[in-house]
RODO-2510 file (C-alpha; in nm, 4 decimals, decimal comma):
residues 400
     n   res          X          Y          Z
     1     x    -3,5601     1,6916    -5,6709
     2     x    -3,3033     1,4776    -5,4952
     3     x    -3,3723     1,1893    -5,7357
     4     x    -3,3198     1,4095    -6,0418
     5     x    -2,9991     1,5412    -5,8909
     6     x    -2,8669     1,1924    -5,8379
     7     x    -2,9699     1,0817    -6,1889
     8     x    -2,7892     1,3738    -6,3427
     9     x    -2,4706     1,3221    -6,1467
    10     x    -2,4215     0,9467    -6,1192
    11     x    -2,2375     0,9152    -6,4446
    12     x    -1,8894     0,7704    -6,4343
    13     x    -1,5788     0,9754    -6,5061
    14     x    -1,5362     0,8142    -6,8477
    15     x    -1,8834     0,9329    -6,9439
    16     x    -1,8037     1,2817    -6,8150
    17     x    -1,4816     1,2997    -7,0136
    18     x    -1,6124     1,1121    -7,3153
    19     x    -1,4689     0,7933    -7,4633
    20     x    -1,3896     0,9064    -7,8178
    21     x    -1,4455     1,2492    -7,9722
    22     x    -1,4792     1,5940    -7,8205
    23     x    -1,2735     1,8835    -7,7153
    24     x    -1,0339     1,8171    -7,4216
    25     x    -1,0991     2,1547    -7,2642
    26     x    -1,4738     2,1019    -7,2583
    27     x    -1,4194     1,7632    -7,0934
    28     x    -1,1995     1,9177    -6,8307
    29     x    -1,4554     2,1866    -6,7689
    30     x    -1,7297     1,9280    -6,7258
    31     x    -1,5107     1,7235    -6,4916
    32     x    -1,4213     2,0227    -6,2741
    33     x    -1,7899     2,1091    -6,2504
    34     x    -1,8602     1,7564    -6,1300
    35     x    -1,5783     1,7723    -5,8758
    36     x    -1,7116     2,0950    -5,7293
    37     x    -2,0540     1,9357    -5,7043
    38     x    -1,9089     1,6314    -5,5289
    39     x    -1,7529     1,8407    -5,2546
    40     x    -2,0935     1,9875    -5,1727
    41     x    -2,2630     1,6545    -5,1318
    42     x    -2,3642     1,5148    -4,7971
    43     x    -2,2318     1,1755    -4,6969
    44     x    -2,5515     1,0054    -4,8050
    45     x    -2,5255     1,1579    -5,1566
    46     x    -2,1637     1,0607    -5,2135
    47     x    -2,0893     0,9672    -5,5788
    48     x    -1,8119     0,7353    -5,6933
    49     x    -1,5767     0,9069    -5,9409
    50     x    -1,3798     0,5986    -6,0491
    51     x    -1,3561     0,5304    -6,4257
    52     x    -1,5411     0,2498    -6,6032
    53     x    -1,3801    -0,0847    -6,5771
    54     x    -1,3043    -0,0507    -6,2088
    55     x    -1,6469    -0,1615    -6,0893
    56     x    -1,5529    -0,5248    -6,0298
    57     x    -1,2403    -0,4382    -5,8395
    58     x    -1,4279    -0,1731    -5,6497
    59     x    -1,6957    -0,4196    -5,5489
    60     x    -1,4282    -0,6613    -5,4257
    61     x    -1,2539    -0,3831    -5,2361
    62     x    -1,5848    -0,2796    -5,0915
    63     x    -1,6527    -0,6339    -4,9740
    64     x    -1,3096    -0,6431    -4,8106
    65     x    -1,3812    -0,3121    -4,6427
    66     x    -1,7201    -0,4383    -4,5254
    67     x    -1,5634    -0,7526    -4,3834
    68     x    -1,2859    -0,5595    -4,2160
    69     x    -1,5161    -0,3187    -4,0378
    70     x    -1,7858    -0,4179    -3,7880
    71     x    -2,1365    -0,2978    -3,8631
    72     x    -2,1253    -0,0073    -3,6254
    73     x    -1,7776     0,1064    -3,7246
    74     x    -1,8865     0,1241    -4,0927
    75     x    -2,1450     0,3851    -4,0024
    76     x    -1,8816     0,5941    -3,8296
    77     x    -1,6520     0,5961    -4,1320
    78     x    -1,6194     0,9576    -4,2456
    79     x    -1,6673     1,0916    -4,5947
    80     x    -1,3073     1,2031    -4,6163
    81     x    -1,1747     0,8539    -4,5435
    82     x    -1,3908     0,7015    -4,8194
    83     x    -1,2845     0,9697    -5,0606
    84     x    -0,9186     0,9125    -4,9805
    85     x    -0,9453     0,5400    -5,0525
    86     x    -1,1168     0,6118    -5,3844
    87     x    -0,8296     0,8373    -5,4851
    88     x    -0,5707     0,5798    -5,3810
    89     x    -0,7395     0,3146    -5,5956
    90     x    -0,7600     0,5606    -5,8827
    91     x    -0,3862     0,6234    -5,8553
    92     x    -0,3148     0,2501    -5,8793
    93     x    -0,5597     0,1738    -6,1628
    94     x    -0,5179     0,4831    -6,3798
    95     x    -0,1980     0,6762    -6,3035
    96     x    -0,2421     0,8984    -6,6119
    97     x    -0,5782     1,0213    -6,4997
    98     x    -0,4452     1,0739    -6,1471
    99     x    -0,1624     1,2922    -6,2855
   100     x    -0,4217     1,4871    -6,4803
   101     x    -0,6106     1,5539    -6,1585
   102     x    -0,2881     1,6521    -5,9922
   103     x    -0,2271     1,9217    -6,2513
   104     x    -0,5804     2,0562    -6,2795
   105     x    -0,7446     2,0009    -5,9396
   106     x    -0,4967     1,9788    -5,6539
   107     x    -0,7631     2,0787    -5,4038
   108     x    -0,9472     1,7559    -5,4683
   109     x    -0,6414     1,5508    -5,3753
   110     x    -0,5724     1,7580    -5,0644
   111     x    -0,9329     1,7439    -4,9490
   112     x    -0,8925     1,4101    -4,7772
   113     x    -0,5725     1,4956    -4,5920
   114     x    -0,7124     1,8173    -4,4518
   115     x    -1,0241     1,6426    -4,3279
   116     x    -0,8217     1,3658    -4,1708
   117     x    -0,6102     1,6202    -3,9897
   118     x    -0,9264     1,7798    -3,8592
   119     x    -1,0570     1,4421    -3,7452
   120     x    -0,7328     1,3671    -3,5674
   121     x    -0,7533     1,6988    -3,3885
   122     x    -1,1121     1,6201    -3,2873
   123     x    -1,0044     1,2783    -3,1636
   124     x    -0,7243     1,4349    -2,9627
   125     x    -0,9618     1,6880    -2,8119
   126     x    -1,2065     1,4106    -2,7222
   127     x    -0,9275     1,2100    -2,5635
   128     x    -0,8265     1,5132    -2,3623
   129     x    -1,1848     1,5610    -2,2439
   130     x    -1,2163     1,1949    -2,1514
   131     x    -0,8866     1,1921    -1,9646
   132     x    -0,9226     1,1023    -1,5983
   133     x    -0,8692     1,4096    -1,3775
   134     x    -0,5414     1,3922    -1,1900
   135     x    -0,3934     1,1270    -1,4233
   136     x    -0,1287     1,3664    -1,5489
   137     x    -0,0364     1,4672    -1,1955
   138     x    -0,0084     1,1016    -1,0962
   139     x     0,2247     1,0257    -1,3844
   140     x     0,4356     1,3281    -1,2982
   141     x     0,4535     1,2086    -0,9401
   142     x     0,5634     0,8661    -1,0557
   143     x     0,8351     1,0204    -1,2703
   144     x     0,9681     1,2111    -0,9727
   145     x     0,9609     0,9580    -0,6902
   146     x     1,2070     1,1564    -0,4845
   147     x     1,1242     1,5258    -0,5239
   148     x     1,3583     1,7830    -0,3822
   149     x     1,2786     1,8742    -0,0238
   150     x     1,3180     2,2248     0,1089
   151     x     1,5734     2,2441     0,3891
   152     x     1,4425     2,4352     0,6899
   153     x     1,6979     2,6614     0,8542
   154     x     1,6848     2,8615     1,1752
   155     x     1,6613     3,1802     0,9669
   156     x     1,3476     3,0529     0,7942
   157     x     1,1885     2,9546     1,1263
   158     x     1,2775     3,2922     1,2785
   159     x     1,1144     3,4649     0,9820
   160     x     0,7952     3,2636     1,0256
   161     x     0,7807     3,3324     1,3987
   162     x     0,8365     3,7052     1,3460
   163     x     0,5653     3,7270     1,0798
   164     x     0,3196     3,5404     1,3025
   165     x     0,3801     3,7443     1,6157
   166     x     0,4156     4,0884     1,4552
   167     x     0,2062     4,0728     1,1370
   168     x    -0,0406     3,7952     1,2298
   169     x     0,0485     3,6299     0,8988
   170     x    -0,1774     3,3326     0,8304
   171     x     0,0528     3,2102     0,5529
   172     x     0,3478     3,1997     0,7908
   173     x     0,1346     3,0123     1,0457
   174     x     0,0402     2,7481     0,7897
   175     x     0,4043     2,7102     0,6862
   176     x     0,5082     2,6746     1,0488
   177     x     0,2415     2,4098     1,1132
   178     x     0,3657     2,2119     0,8117
   179     x     0,7165     2,2360     0,9523
   180     x     0,5816     2,1243     1,2916
   181     x     0,4282     1,8182     1,1291
   182     x     0,7600     1,7407     0,9612
   183     x     0,9425     1,7808     1,2919
   184     x     0,6967     1,5525     1,4738
   185     x     0,7362     1,2816     1,2089
   186     x     1,1078     1,3342     1,1544
   187     x     1,2926     1,0039     1,1567
   188     x     0,9816     0,7883     1,1152
   189     x     1,0669     0,4788     0,9142
   190     x     0,7289     0,4730     0,7402
   191     x     0,7188     0,8383     0,6392
   192     x     0,5451     0,8669     0,3015
   193     x     0,6173     1,1064     0,0168
   194     x     0,2734     1,2637     0,0345
   195     x     0,3696     1,4919     0,3228
   196     x     0,5045     1,8451     0,2901
   197     x     0,8309     1,8816     0,0976
   198     x     1,0173     2,0083     0,4032
   199     x     1,3132     1,8638     0,5873
   200     x     1,4351     1,9420     0,9373
   201     x     1,8101     1,8969     0,9222
   202     x     1,9455     2,0030     1,2625
   203     x     1,8533     1,9642     1,6280
   204     x     1,8512     2,3439     1,6671
   205     x     1,5805     2,3777     1,4031
   206     x     1,3809     2,0945     1,5630
   207     x     1,4007     2,2517     1,9098
   208     x     1,3114     2,5985     1,7802
   209     x     1,0014     2,4706     1,6000
   210     x     0,8839     2,2529     1,8894
   211     x     0,9346     2,5165     2,1585
   212     x     0,7656     2,7974     1,9652
   213     x     0,4645     2,5901     1,8584
   214     x     0,4067     2,4286     2,1989
   215     x     0,4506     2,7617     2,3771
   216     x     0,2739     3,0106     2,1502
   217     x     0,0345     2,8385     1,9137
   218     x    -0,2458     2,7836     2,1677
   219     x    -0,2722     3,1589     2,2259
   220     x    -0,2605     3,2211     1,8498
   221     x    -0,5464     2,9776     1,7899
   222     x    -0,7564     3,1351     2,0639
   223     x    -0,7043     3,4802     1,9139
   224     x    -0,7975     3,3591     1,5643
   225     x    -1,1092     3,1818     1,6943
   226     x    -1,2127     3,4711     1,9171
   227     x    -1,2269     3,2856     2,2508
   228     x    -1,0783     3,3625     2,5922
   229     x    -0,7013     3,3501     2,6253
   230     x    -0,7161     3,0701     2,8842
   231     x    -0,9553     2,8065     3,0107
   232     x    -1,2843     2,7763     2,8271
   233     x    -1,5881     2,5531     2,8468
   234     x    -1,6859     2,2527     2,6409
   235     x    -2,0118     2,4172     2,5320
   236     x    -1,8275     2,7197     2,3961
   237     x    -1,6052     2,5054     2,1751
   238     x    -1,8967     2,2928     2,0517
   239     x    -2,0858     2,6071     1,9513
   240     x    -1,7743     2,7368     1,7798
   241     x    -1,7572     2,4204     1,5679
   242     x    -2,0373     2,5427     1,3390
   243     x    -1,8913     2,8873     1,2746
   244     x    -1,6975     3,0087     0,9704
   245     x    -1,3932     3,0746     1,1854
   246     x    -1,3727     2,7118     1,2913
   247     x    -1,4184     2,5937     0,9331
   248     x    -1,1233     2,8133     0,8399
   249     x    -0,8879     2,7370     1,1275
   250     x    -1,0172     2,4087     1,2722
   251     x    -0,7918     2,2002     1,0494
   252     x    -0,4860     2,3773     1,1933
   253     x    -0,6008     2,2979     1,5482
   254     x    -0,6531     1,9319     1,4622
   255     x    -0,3142     1,9146     1,2897
   256     x    -0,1476     2,0606     1,5983
   257     x    -0,3132     1,8182     1,8419
   258     x    -0,2655     1,5055     1,6298
   259     x     0,0998     1,5759     1,5488
   260     x     0,1747     1,6634     1,9115
   261     x     0,0217     1,3316     2,0203
   262     x     0,2325     1,1483     1,7630
   263     x     0,5593     1,2991     1,8813
   264     x     0,4538     1,2461     2,2430
   265     x     0,4235     0,8726     2,1838
   266     x     0,7636     0,8651     2,0136
   267     x     0,9558     1,0480     2,2875
   268     x     1,1742     0,8595     2,5346
   269     x     1,3159     1,1424     2,7444
   270     x     1,1028     1,2102     3,0540
   271     x     1,1863     1,5803     3,0629
   272     x     1,0765     1,6318     2,7022
   273     x     0,7563     1,4359     2,7656
   274     x     0,6839     1,6404     3,0783
   275     x     0,7390     1,9689     2,8929
   276     x     0,5136     1,8617     2,6038
   277     x     0,2300     1,7471     2,8315
   278     x     0,2546     2,0632     3,0403
   279     x     0,2239     2,2835     2,7300
   280     x    -0,0623     2,0759     2,5879
   281     x    -0,2707     2,1238     2,9034
   282     x    -0,3749     2,4696     2,7855
   283     x    -0,5209     2,3195     2,4649
   284     x    -0,7268     2,0447     2,6324
   285     x    -1,0533     2,2276     2,5645
   286     x    -1,0082     2,1824     2,1867
   287     x    -1,0243     1,8039     2,2312
   288     x    -1,4003     1,8378     2,2894
   289     x    -1,4419     1,8677     1,9121
   290     x    -1,2295     1,5593     1,8359
   291     x    -1,3599     1,2551     2,0320
   292     x    -1,1153     1,0140     1,8690
   293     x    -0,8172     1,2286     1,9604
   294     x    -0,9590     1,2710     2,3112
   295     x    -0,9634     0,8944     2,3716
   296     x    -0,6052     0,8674     2,2487
   297     x    -0,4929     1,1488     2,4796
   298     x    -0,6626     0,9834     2,7789
   299     x    -0,4847     0,6572     2,7017
   300     x    -0,1453     0,8273     2,6573
   301     x    -0,1795     1,0342     2,9763
   302     x    -0,2762     0,7280     3,1827
   303     x     0,0241     0,5417     3,0455
   304     x     0,2681     0,8171     3,1412
   305     x     0,1013     0,8569     3,4804
   306     x     0,1396     0,4873     3,5658
   307     x     0,4826     0,4239     3,4129
   308     x     0,6523     0,7579     3,4707
   309     x     0,8429     0,8759     3,7722
   310     x     0,8620     1,2007     3,9639
   311     x     0,7543     1,5079     3,7685
   312     x     0,6237     1,3072     3,4720
   313     x     0,3654     1,1235     3,6853
   314     x     0,2511     1,4479     3,8464
   315     x     0,2211     1,6388     3,5167
   316     x     0,0349     1,3477     3,3598
   317     x    -0,2114     1,3312     3,6490
   318     x    -0,2822     1,7046     3,6253
   319     x    -0,3491     1,6560     3,2548
   320     x    -0,5916     1,3704     3,3327
   321     x    -0,7696     1,5742     3,5990
   322     x    -0,8133     1,8725     3,3668
   323     x    -0,9660     1,6500     3,0993
   324     x    -1,2048     1,4937     3,3529
   325     x    -1,3156     1,8325     3,4865
   326     x    -1,3416     2,0321     3,1629
   327     x    -1,4597     1,7834     2,8995
   328     x    -1,7819     1,6503     3,0490
   329     x    -1,9185     1,3339     3,2053
   330     x    -1,8147     1,0974     2,9258
   331     x    -1,4517     1,1923     2,9639
   332     x    -1,4817     1,1766     3,3430
   333     x    -1,6168     0,8205     3,3238
   334     x    -1,3293     0,7147     3,0990
   335     x    -1,0722     0,8743     3,3300
   336     x    -1,2171     0,7162     3,6470
   337     x    -1,2266     0,3712     3,4929
   338     x    -0,8834     0,4037     3,3341
   339     x    -0,7013     0,5371     3,6395
   340     x    -0,8348     0,2521     3,8550
   341     x    -0,7134    -0,0119     3,6088
   342     x    -0,3664     0,1427     3,5865
   343     x    -0,3473     0,1663     3,9665
   344     x    -0,4439    -0,2011     4,0098
   345     x    -0,1867    -0,3043     3,7484
   346     x     0,0876    -0,1202     3,9398
   347     x    -0,0191    -0,2814     4,2691
   348     x     0,0155    -0,6327     4,1302
   349     x     0,3750    -0,6582     4,2476
   350     x     0,4773    -0,4512     4,5498
   351     x     0,8284    -0,4079     4,6861
   352     x     1,0130    -0,1491     4,8910
   353     x     1,1345     0,0326     4,5789
   354     x     0,7833     0,0727     4,4396
   355     x     0,6040     0,1419     4,7654
   356     x     0,6461     0,5194     4,7528
   357     x     0,5304     0,5329     4,3898
   358     x     0,2241     0,3203     4,4705
   359     x     0,1326     0,5511     4,7566
   360     x     0,1532     0,8501     4,5211
   361     x    -0,0671     0,6745     4,2654
   362     x    -0,3210     0,5922     4,5385
   363     x    -0,3398     0,9566     4,6419
   364     x    -0,4009     1,0527     4,2783
   365     x    -0,6886     0,8029     4,2545
   366     x    -0,8510     0,9491     4,5664
   367     x    -0,8114     1,3020     4,4274
   368     x    -0,9700     1,2173     4,0940
   369     x    -1,2610     1,0264     4,2483
   370     x    -1,3303     1,3285     4,4659
   371     x    -1,4087     1,5410     4,1584
   372     x    -1,7597     1,3929     4,1220
   373     x    -1,8805     1,1875     4,4180
   374     x    -2,1918     1,0555     4,2421
   375     x    -1,9894     0,9059     3,9587
   376     x    -1,7243     0,7932     4,2067
   377     x    -1,9871     0,6007     4,4084
   378     x    -2,1062     0,4040     4,1055
   379     x    -1,7534     0,3108     4,0028
   380     x    -1,6465     0,2343     4,3621
   381     x    -1,9448     0,0028     4,4119
   382     x    -1,8568    -0,1981     4,1004
   383     x    -1,4882    -0,2222     4,1872
   384     x    -1,5475    -0,3142     4,5535
   385     x    -1,7861    -0,5874     4,4417
   386     x    -1,5172    -0,7237     4,2092
   387     x    -1,2649    -0,7225     4,4956
   388     x    -1,5113    -0,9093     4,7176
   389     x    -1,5551    -1,1775     4,4523
   390     x    -1,1790    -1,2127     4,4129
   391     x    -1,1366    -1,2424     4,7916
   392     x    -1,4115    -1,5051     4,8178
   393     x    -1,2573    -1,7128     4,5404
   394     x    -0,9181    -1,6902     4,7079
   395     x    -1,0596    -1,8182     5,0402
   396     x    -1,2684    -2,0998     4,8980
   397     x    -1,0266    -2,2193     4,6319
   398     x    -0,8414    -2,5351     4,7286
   399     x    -0,4647    -2,5051     4,7325
   400     x    -0,2004    -2,7756     4,7366
***
């Protein structure tokens, strides 16, 4: 059936219209019938409608098209594109016949354009589907390298604090913690643009944020997590780590501790450092969930204990002792080893000005080693053996 259909419809346009006699209207009718048939054909049954005499040129054009397109691209060429090229060649070779088509069958001439538009839309939709997620956001970010930053005022901070304390607003707490991060990193030379679009402009705003967060946020976290208002054990926090509450609020706790550590290392005023360490003591138990942060806090506290004076050394030692007592044997081992090294480093050069400070540091070492005598014995044995070796080398070494 398909072969008969092709045999009946593969005549050229000149044959359809007739080359000599016949009624023009009957020819037009036959041609229109052929055109309607052509539009129903599948791509594999496509019939050339060019008049006689164009076969040679068509074969040359076809060879050019075949050379221009790779083998695989030829297969992807749509029916509408082929049809459009046929009509363009017809317009060049036989303008009269093209005008005739224009008057009697405009749909045929518009067929190609409509299909091409549809193909372009499909291509656009495919491109949109293949677009890399986030690419548009990245380009937008590149266009706006310096986005506007929201200025934090005392009124805004007061509103957040009121909503947190009176309404237990979680949204206000998150906003305040973002502002706390901005305050802790304020003035950093390497601050990136990926942080929150907030800006602390005045010292009053900075002080208000720091004081409220360091004073109140530990109690807020404990209430949200459903643990006791003070103290706490390491086991309790480790069990809490697998609960839905911790998954919801744990990121806020980590943000608070990491940003507080950052600002602590940037501070130069002893009173501010002492206040910050004193307020952070109540949140020591949360460090059990963050071993990396715990090691950094031990290192920072030992530094302030050995290099600070007066109240700063005392507050730092109390912080170290609380970590050693409440966070388990691993933390105790790190504190015992670290406090001995810092003490030895301070005893390297002794003078009358440093004598009182060295005596205070020695008393702190004795206090900390008294927390766990079994661990203290192991460390003391190692350190005494090292001292004996140093003393022996000093006696036996030849001097000038």
